[in-house]
C-alpha positions as CSV (number, residue, x, y, z in Angstrom):
1,X,-9.1,15.6,32.0
2,X,-6.9,16.7,28.7
3,X,-3.5,17.8,29.0
4,X,-3.9,19.8,25.9
5,X,-6.4,22.3,24.0
6,X,-8.7,21.0,22.3
7,X,-7.8,21.4,18.6
8,X,-10.6,22.9,16.5
9,X,-11.2,25.2,12.8
10,X,-9.7,28.2,12.6
11,X,-11.3,31.1,12.0
12,X,-9.9,31.9,9.3
13,X,-9.6,30.4,5.7
14,X,-12.5,31.1,4.0
15,X,-12.3,32.7,0.5
16,X,-14.6,33.8,-2.2
17,X,-15.4,31.9,-5.2
18,X,-13.1,33.3,-8.2
19,X,-15.3,35.9,-11.0
20,X,-14.1,34.0,-13.9
21,X,-14.7,37.3,-15.8
22,X,-11.9,38.6,-19.4
23,X,-12.9,36.2,-23.0
24,X,-14.1,33.7,-23.6
25,X,-14.7,33.3,-27.5
26,X,-11.1,34.1,-29.6
27,X,-10.6,36.5,-32.5
28,X,-12.4,33.9,-35.8
29,X,-13.9,31.2,-33.5
30,X,-17.8,31.1,-34.8
31,X,-20.8,31.9,-32.2
32,X,-24.1,31.1,-32.8
33,X,-27.1,34.2,-31.2
34,X,-26.4,34.8,-27.4
35,X,-23.1,32.9,-26.8
36,X,-21.1,35.3,-24.5
37,X,-18.3,36.7,-25.9
38,X,-16.5,39.0,-23.2
39,X,-17.3,39.0,-19.7
40,X,-15.8,42.2,-18.0
41,X,-16.7,44.6,-14.6
42,X,-16.2,48.3,-16.5
43,X,-16.2,49.0,-20.3
44,X,-12.4,47.4,-20.9
45,X,-13.8,46.0,-24.0
46,X,-16.0,48.8,-26.3
47,X,-18.9,47.4,-29.2
48,X,-18.6,47.2,-32.4
49,X,-21.6,45.6,-34.8
50,X,-24.4,42.4,-34.1
51,X,-22.9,42.6,-30.5
52,X,-25.2,43.7,-27.5
53,X,-23.9,44.3,-23.3
54,X,-26.4,43.0,-20.5
55,X,-26.3,44.5,-17.4
56,X,-23.5,43.6,-15.7
57,X,-21.1,44.7,-19.0
58,X,-21.1,41.8,-20.2
59,X,-20.4,41.5,-24.5
60,X,-23.0,39.1,-25.9
61,X,-23.5,39.0,-29.5
62,X,-26.9,39.4,-31.3
63,X,-26.4,37.4,-35.1
64,X,-24.4,34.4,-36.3
65,X,-20.9,34.2,-37.3
66,X,-17.1,34.9,-36.2
67,X,-15.7,36.8,-33.3
68,X,-13.4,40.2,-34.4
69,X,-11.2,41.7,-32.0
70,X,-10.0,45.9,-33.6
71,X,-8.7,48.6,-32.1
72,X,-9.4,52.2,-33.0
73,X,-8.6,55.4,-31.1
74,X,-11.0,57.0,-29.5
75,X,-11.7,60.6,-28.1
76,X,-12.2,61.5,-24.1
77,X,-13.8,64.1,-23.0
78,X,-10.9,65.9,-21.6
79,X,-9.5,65.9,-25.0
80,X,-7.0,63.1,-24.5
81,X,-7.0,60.3,-26.8
82,X,-6.6,56.2,-25.9
83,X,-7.2,53.6,-28.0
84,X,-9.7,51.3,-27.1
85,X,-10.4,47.8,-27.7
86,X,-13.4,46.9,-29.9
87,X,-15.7,43.4,-30.4
88,X,-18.1,42.6,-33.5
89,X,-18.8,39.7,-34.9
90,X,-18.9,39.4,-38.9
91,X,-21.3,38.1,-40.4
92,X,-20.6,34.6,-43.0
93,X,-20.7,35.9,-46.0
94,X,-22.5,32.9,-48.4
95,X,-21.1,32.4,-52.0
């Protein structure tokens, strides 16, 4: 017979994997069609030109070009205003 209890694994200690949200491509960096620019929950970043939103609110590029971030004033339904972050892709101009 043993003098001590058996050492077993704890029922605690489990953790879920991180969601890895956030900005994936910064301003001024080149993107190709389909590249993910921002992964988000909800709409912290709004859509600008040449980008689309996926079913999980991911923003991705629709044209080749360079990423541009901007802020603009947006009027809400209750009449107040907030500053909104807008993501767009600027197409490179050829000479």
